[in-house]
C-alpha positions as CSV (number, residue, x, y, z in Angstrom):
1,M,88.7,23.9,150.8
2,F,90.5,23.5,154.1
3,N,90.4,19.9,154.9
4,F,89.5,19.6,158.7
5,I,89.4,15.8,158.6
6,G,93.2,15.6,157.3
7,D,94.1,18.3,159.5
8,R,92.6,16.6,162.8
9,H,94.8,13.6,162.0
10,N,97.9,15.9,161.4
11,L,97.2,17.4,164.6
12,R,97.6,14.1,166.3
13,K,100.9,13.5,164.7
14,T,102.6,17.1,165.0
15,L,104.3,16.0,168.4
16,N,106.9,13.5,168.6
17,L,107.8,11.7,171.7
18,S,110.5,14.3,172.9
19,E,108.4,17.3,172.0
20,Y,105.4,15.7,174.1
21,I,107.6,15.0,177.0
22,L,108.9,18.8,176.9
23,L,105.1,20.0,176.5
24,A,104.2,17.9,179.5
25,A,106.7,18.5,182.0
26,S,106.8,22.0,181.5
27,S,102.8,22.7,181.3
28,L,102.5,20.5,184.5
29,F,105.2,22.2,186.3
30,V,103.9,25.7,185.5
31,I,100.5,24.9,186.6
32,V,101.1,23.1,189.8
33,D,103.8,26.0,190.6
34,P,105.6,24.8,193.5
35,L,107.6,27.9,193.4
36,A,104.5,30.2,194.5
37,T,103.3,27.8,196.6
38,A,106.6,27.4,198.8
39,P,105.9,30.7,200.8
40,A,102.2,29.6,201.3
41,F,103.7,26.3,202.7
42,L,106.1,27.9,204.9
43,A,103.5,30.4,206.4
44,M,100.8,27.4,207.3
45,T,103.6,25.7,209.0
46,P,105.3,28.5,211.4
47,T,105.8,26.4,214.3
48,D,106.9,23.0,212.9
49,T,110.5,21.7,212.9
50,P,112.3,21.1,209.5
51,E,112.0,17.8,209.9
52,Q,108.0,17.9,210.3
53,R,107.9,20.5,207.2
54,L,109.8,17.6,205.2
55,R,107.5,15.3,206.2
56,T,104.5,17.6,205.4
57,A,105.9,18.4,202.0
58,R,106.6,14.7,201.2
59,I,103.2,13.4,202.0
60,A,101.9,16.4,199.9
61,C,103.9,15.7,196.8
62,L,102.9,11.9,196.9
63,T,99.3,12.9,197.4
64,M,99.5,15.2,194.5
65,A,101.2,12.8,192.2
66,A,98.6,10.0,193.2
67,V,95.8,12.4,192.4
68,L,97.1,13.4,188.6
69,L,98.1,9.9,188.1
70,A,94.6,8.7,188.6
71,F,93.1,11.4,186.5
72,S,95.2,10.6,183.8
73,V,94.1,7.0,183.9
74,A,90.6,7.6,184.4
75,G,89.6,10.8,182.9
76,T,88.5,9.5,179.5
77,I,86.2,7.0,181.5
78,I,84.5,10.2,183.5
79,F,83.8,11.8,180.4
80,K,82.1,8.8,179.0
81,V,80.1,8.6,182.5
82,F,78.8,12.1,182.2
83,G,78.7,12.1,178.5
84,I,81.4,15.1,178.2
85,T,83.0,15.4,174.8
86,M,86.6,16.2,174.7
87,P,86.2,19.5,172.7
88,A,84.0,20.7,175.3
89,F,86.4,19.7,178.4
90,Q,89.3,21.1,176.3
91,I,87.6,24.5,176.0
92,A,86.5,24.8,179.5
93,A,89.9,23.7,180.9
94,S,91.9,26.1,178.8
95,I,89.6,28.9,180.2
96,V,90.6,27.8,183.7
97,L,94.2,27.7,182.8
98,L,94.1,31.3,181.2
99,L,92.7,32.7,184.3
100,I,95.4,31.1,186.4
101,A,97.7,32.5,183.8
102,L,96.6,36.0,184.0
103,D,96.7,36.0,187.9
104,M,100.3,34.9,187.7
105,L,101.1,37.5,185.2
106,K,99.9,39.8,188.3
107,V,102.1,37.9,190.7
108,Q,99.1,36.8,192.5
109,R,98.1,33.2,193.6
110,S,94.8,32.4,191.8
111,R,91.3,31.5,193.5
112,V,91.2,29.0,190.9
113,Q,94.0,27.2,192.8
114,E,93.0,28.1,196.2
115,T,90.9,30.5,198.0
116,H,92.0,32.8,200.8
117,E,89.6,31.0,202.9
118,E,91.5,27.6,202.2
119,T,94.8,29.1,203.0
120,K,93.7,30.5,206.2
121,A,92.2,27.2,207.2
122,G,95.7,25.6,206.6
123,T,97.4,27.8,209.0
124,E,94.9,26.5,211.8
125,K,95.3,23.0,210.9
126,T,97.7,20.7,212.8
127,D,98.4,18.4,209.5
128,I,98.2,20.7,206.2
129,A,99.9,17.8,203.9
130,I,96.8,16.4,202.1
131,T,94.4,19.6,202.4
132,P,95.0,22.5,201.4
133,L,98.4,21.7,200.4
134,A,98.3,18.6,198.1
135,I,94.8,19.4,197.2
136,P,93.8,22.0,196.0
137,M,97.1,23.9,196.2
138,L,99.3,21.4,194.1
139,A,96.5,19.3,192.2
140,G,93.9,21.6,191.6
141,P,91.4,22.2,189.1
142,G,94.3,23.6,186.7
143,A,96.6,20.7,187.4
144,I,94.0,18.0,186.9
145,S,92.4,19.7,183.7
146,T,96.2,20.0,182.4
147,T,96.6,16.3,182.9
148,I,93.6,15.2,181.2
149,L,94.0,17.3,178.3
150,L,97.7,15.9,177.9
151,Q,96.5,12.5,178.5
152,N,94.1,13.2,175.3
153,E,97.1,13.9,173.5
154,A,98.9,10.9,174.1
155,N,97.9,8.6,171.1
156,T,100.8,6.2,171.6
157,I,101.8,3.7,174.6
158,P,105.1,5.6,174.9
159,K,103.5,9.0,175.3
160,H,101.1,7.6,178.2
161,I,104.2,6.4,179.9
162,A,106.1,9.6,179.2
163,L,103.2,11.5,180.9
164,Y,103.0,9.2,184.1
165,G,106.9,9.9,184.2
166,C,106.2,13.5,183.9
167,I,103.8,13.8,186.5
168,L,106.4,11.7,189.1
169,L,109.2,14.1,187.9
170,V,106.8,17.0,188.5
171,A,106.2,15.9,192.1
172,L,110.0,15.2,192.8
173,V,111.0,18.8,191.5
174,S,107.9,20.2,193.9
175,Y,109.4,18.1,196.9
176,L,113.0,19.3,196.2
177,I,111.6,23.0,195.9
178,F,110.0,22.8,199.2
179,R,113.1,21.2,200.8
180,L,115.2,24.1,199.7
181,A,112.6,26.4,201.1
182,V,112.7,24.8,204.3
183,R,116.3,24.8,204.4
184,G,116.3,28.6,203.7
185,A,117.6,28.7,200.3
186,R,118.9,32.1,199.2
187,W,117.8,31.9,195.8
188,L,114.1,31.8,196.8
189,N,114.5,35.8,196.5
190,P,111.2,37.6,196.3
191,I,112.0,39.4,193.2
192,A,113.3,36.4,191.1
193,M,110.3,34.6,192.2
194,S,108.1,37.3,190.9
195,I,110.0,37.6,187.6
196,A,109.9,33.5,187.4
197,I,106.3,33.4,188.0
198,R,105.4,36.1,185.6
199,V,107.4,34.3,182.9
200,M,105.7,30.6,183.9
201,G,102.2,32.7,183.5
202,L,103.1,33.8,179.9
203,L,103.9,30.3,179.0
204,L,100.9,28.9,180.6
205,A,98.7,31.4,178.7
206,A,100.3,30.3,175.3
207,V,99.6,26.7,176.4
208,A,95.7,27.5,177.6
209,I,95.3,29.1,174.0
210,Q,96.8,26.2,172.3
211,F,94.6,24.0,173.6
212,M,91.4,25.9,172.9
213,L,92.7,26.0,169.1
214,N,93.1,22.3,169.1
215,A,89.7,22.0,170.6
216,I,88.2,24.3,168.0
217,R,89.9,22.3,165.3
218,E,88.6,19.1,166.6
219,Y,85.0,20.0,166.7
220,H,84.9,21.4,163.3
221,A,86.4,17.9,162.3
222,T,83.9,16.3,164.0
223,L,81.2,18.6,162.2
224,L,82.7,18.0,158.8
225,A,83.1,14.1,159.3
226,P,81.0,12.0,157.1
227,V,77.7,10.3,158.5
228,P,77.8,6.6,158.3
229,T,75.0,5.2,156.4
């Protein structure tokens, strides 16, 4: 008989620190998706000077980092308050990530990340840094869900620190991408962007399925755990 209890314990030990850092950094970058957000960012700031655009990008990336850091710290507390189990959240979050990944494979911005109405509203605002650019375009439901899932996988203090570092790294890379977009970098070619978005969508779909499999394993382990007497 397959030992779900032992498998649950092994599941927690499968990733060493370097593997966890790679998983956290790649999945967060894919779900935040600054490459796909950059054109919308430019479209929402048509009359801004390069300096104003850089200020907007800086505030948005700092806000995104603050939101994700807050959920990486307080995510489990929120679960306890609302009585949500981790397997239930993992499955729900996996579905959200999978929906986003399918839209990325079609090279279209998912309505899970932001709606057309939110993007349109952004073009009419004088300051779009916090909404809709930071929330929900960068730190949307998918990014928040991914952060909480990664926090659940961090079973050591170094992994928790690594997660915080990965969030800050993704925020920095997002700002650099926006900065290059503002400066009119030629590498932001539409064809190259389409290829990159499709590849990231495929990777995100795999991450979503893996999170779902982990949730099913953990749920089975809970069912088969001995009841204390």
